[in-house]
C-alpha positions, 0 to 999 in steps of 0.5 A, spaced: 500 500 499 506 504 502 509 503 495 503 504 491 502 511 495 509 512 492 507 511 485 502 517 486 506 521 489 511 520 484 507 520 478 503 526 480 510 531 482 512 529 475 505 532 471 507 538 476 514 538 473 512 536 467 506 543 467 511 547 470 516 546 464 511 547 459 508 554 463 516 556 463 518 554 455 511 558 454 513 564 459 520 565 456 517 564 448 510 566 447 513 573 444 516 569 440 510 564 438 505 570 438 510 573 432 511 567 428 504 565 429 503 572 425 507 572 420 504 565 417 497 568 418 499 574 415 502 571 409 496 566 409 490 571 409 494 575 404 495 570 399 488 567 400 485 574 399 489 576 393 490 570 389 484 564 391 478 569 392 475 575 387 476 580 391 479 587 388 481 591 393 481 599 393 487 603 395 483 606 401 481 600 402 487 597 403 489 603 407 486 601 412 488 594 413 495 597 413 493 602 419 494 598 425 501 597 422 502 605 421 501 604 429 505 600 431 510 603 426 509 610 429 510 607 436 517 604 435 519 610 431 517 616 437 522 611 440 528 612 436 531 618 438 530 618 445 533 611 445 538 613 441 540 620 444 540 617 451 544 610 450 549 614 446 550 619 451 550 615 456 554 609 453 560 614 452 559 617 458 560 611 463 566 608 458 573 611 459 577 614 453 582 608 452 574 603 453 570 607 448 577 607 443 577 601 441 569 599 442 568 604 436 574 601 431 572 594 432 565 596 430 568 600 424 572 595 422 566 589 423 561 594 420 566 595 413 569 587 413 561 584 413 560 589 408 565 588 403 564 580 404 555 581 402 558 586 396 563 581 393 558 575 395 552 578 391 556 579 385 559 572 385 553 571 386 548 575 380 555 573 376 555 566 376 546 566 375 545 571 370 539 574 372 539 578 367 541 574 362 534 571 361 529 576 358 533 579 351 529 584 351 529 590 358 522 593 355 520 585 357 519 587 364 514 592 366 517 599 368 513 601 375 514 608 378 519 612 376 526 614 378 529 621 381 535 623 378 541 623 383 549 625 382 554 623 385 558 628 388 551 632 391 549 625 394 556 625 398 556 632 400 549 631 403 552 625 407 557 630 410 553 636 411 548 631 415 553 628 419 554 635 421 548 639 422 547 646 423 541 644 429 541 638 433 534 640 434 532 641 428 537 634 426 531 630 430 525 633 424 529 634 418 535 633 414 538 636 409 538 633 401 540 635 394 535 634 388 536 635 381 530 639 377 530 638 370 531 646 367 528 648 362 530 653 357 530 654 348 536 648 347 531 643 350 527 643 344 533 641 339 536 636 343 532 630 347 538 631 353 535 633 360 538 639 363 538 638 370 540 643 376 542 641 383 536 644 388 538 643 396 534 644 402 532 640 409 525 636 407 521 633 412 525 627 414 530 626 421 537 627 421 538 619 424 545 620 423 547 626 425 544 625 432 548 619 432 555 623 431 552 629 436 550 623 441 557 621 440 561 626 441 556 629 447 558 622 450 565 622 449 566 630 453 560 627 458 565 622 460 572 625 459 568 631 466 568 626 471 565 629 477 562 635 475 558 631 469 554 626 475 548 629 474 548 631 467 550 623 467 545 620 472 540 624 467 540 620 460 542 615 464 535 614 467 533 616 461 535 611 457 531 606 462 525 610 462 525 609 454 527 601 454 521 600 459 517 604 454 520 599 449 519 594 452 510 595 453 511 597 446 514 590 444 507 586 445 503 590 441 508 588 434 504 581 433 498 585 431 502 591 428 506 586 423 500 581 421 496 587 418 503 590 415 505 583 412 497 582 409 496 589 407 504 588 403 501 582 399 494 583 398 497 590 396 500 586 390 497 586 382 500 580 379 504 575 383 505 570 377 507 575 372 513 579 377 515 571 378 516 570 370 519 576 369 523 578 375 524 571 379 531 569 377 533 577 380 529 574 386 532 567 388 538 570 385 537 577 392 535 571 397 540 567 396 545 571 397 542 574 403 541 566 405 548 565 404 549 572 407 545 571 413 546 564 415 552 561 413 557 567 414 554 572 419 554 565 424 561 563 422 565 570 424 561 569 430 563 562 431 571 564 430 571 570 434 567 568 440 566 560 439 560 559 441 554 557 438 552 563 433 544 559 431 544 559 440 546 566 440 541 567 433 535 565 437 536 570 442 534 576 438 529 571 433 524 577 435 528 584 433 529 579 426 521 578 426 520 585 427 524 587 422 522 584 417 515 587 417 516 593 419 522 593 413 526 598 417 533 597 422 531 603 426 525 602 428 526 595 430 532 598 434 528 598 441 526 590 441 534 589 438 537 591 444 531 589 449 532 582 445 541 582 447 541 584 453 534 579 455 536 574 452 543 574 450 546 578 457 551 582 452 553 588 456 549 594 457 555 598 454 556 595 448 549 594 445 547 601 447 553 604 443 555 599 438 547 597 435 545 605 434 550 606 430 550 600 426 543 601 425 544 607 422 550 604 417 551 597 418 547 595 412 550 588 409 543 587 406 543 593 403 550 592 399 548 586 397 542 588 393 545 594 390 551 590 387 546 584 384 541 590 382 546 593 379 550 587 375 543 585 374 540 591 370 547 591 366 545 584 364 539 586 362 541 591 357 546 587 354 551 591 357 559 587 357 562 590 365 569 589 365 573 588 372 575 596 373 566 596 373 566 591 378 571 594 383 567 600 381 560 596 384 564 594 389 566 600 393 560 604 392 555 600 393 559 600 400 560 606 401 553 608 398 550 603 403 552 607 409 549 612 407 542 609 407 538 610 413 534 605 415 528 606 413 524 602 409 526 602 401 532 608 402 536 603 398 533 605 392 537 611 392 543 610 394 542 604 387 541 611 383 549 612 386 552 606 384 549 605 377 551 613 375 557 610 378 558 605 371 554 609 367 548 605 367 541 608 366 538 610 372 532 610 369 532 602 370 531 601 378 523 602 375 525 594 373 526 592 380 522 597 383 514 591 383 518 586 388 523 591 392 518 591 397 518 585 399 526 584 398 527 590 402 524 586 408 529 580 408 535 585 407 534 589 413 531 583 417 540 581 414 542 588 416 539 587 424 543 580 424 549 583 423 548 588 427 546 582 433 551 578 431 558 584 431 554 586 437 556 580 440 563 579 437 565 586 439 563 585 447 567 579 448 573 584 445 572 587 449 571 583 455 577 584 459 577 592 458 569 592 461 570 588 466 576 593 468 573 599 467 568 595 472 574 593 477 576 601 477 569 603 478 567 599 484 574 603 489 570 609 486 565 612 492 562 616 486 556 612 485 555 616 477 562 612 475 559 606 476 558 603 469 553 598 471 547 605 470 546 604 478 543 611 479 542 614 486 540 621 488 544 626 489 546 630 494 545 638 494 547 643 500 544 649 501 545 655 505 543 652 512 548 647 511 542 642 511 542 636 506 537 636 501 536 631 497 531 633 490 
């Protein structure tokens, strides 16, 4: 009888343990499960409504479907500037000069290394597969939209202008851009060549690059001020933590927003069969290149430097990757990327809040690969043979142009024109690939975010001894603000009556 009781108790304990294990797994991975469900449901319902029914959606109806997703994007975008500014300033202010120099130099080397690898991979893929040789006549591919004329010199000068904005408050709302305006004169009636003149001015779009540069410089100066900079350092530490708390709330809205964004974009697409028949091989080339870079090359770099399982590390960033695919914006995904790396992968805050904001702005592996493939694809469609010098030019231009691509949807199309101009290809042929760019943009954004995430892990591993030394030296200091762990203690001020007053 006693044995039976023991057996019964054992079975009850086993059932309870299994239930606790399942509930723990569900609690830990609930967000990932919801995001995967929203992606599958959004794609499935979108294709069903687009292909399996005769319903013709108007532009207004598509806008209504996209509306919840737009609200979700706005929730993320409103956090971008306070997150970038507070994270970079607090991160730089809590690092000494030597550590910040190592972090910055290693981050830049990693960014350019992975971007160069992505460009070379893209060129090898497009030269090997030759997706543009399938269609002998470029006119067989439908063109959509119009291409914007871009002057390469003006584009790079705009990049420098935006790196050093004249007003940091204005940089939060406006960015400088030079556009090419067609000049009307008497000679235009005698020649088909259109003459353009440059016209520059500020446009309503945040200058993220200028904010990043200012925040880094401000943080470095604040770190050198030592005790006199403690109150301001504590303010940015607290601001950063407050923004991260808001991010944790917005994260749980992401499954709803991504569901409507994906479904709306699929419904918006007109003729899938015709699109695949025309530029299917181009899509295959880009997606295959991005898959190789994201699933093999980036994990291999992480394995070489960190000596740990890269796919286990990648699983911790899954919510950020899904959000990147849904929003097509690495900047909008930035808050979620920081949260995933700090909470799931236990990456040091000083690394994530320095490396990731910069990476979301200038590290565009997927965009660089896409631009290299697209440029050579357009040359193949037009029957233009590119020599070795042209290939090298595309490599260098695509690498540099991707740095100037803002982390917003379809920003790569603008820099794409710069790459085409560099090798004398017709810029108007960018309209050949516009029809599928919205989809490829989501995949390359996912690779961009993945590259930033692996970069943070690699740099955190390489700088672990330097950060440990800072922590050890900070423990010996009586000043609480010198602690790099973002611990904030209420400051004490002395009033005229020599009585301690706390604010």
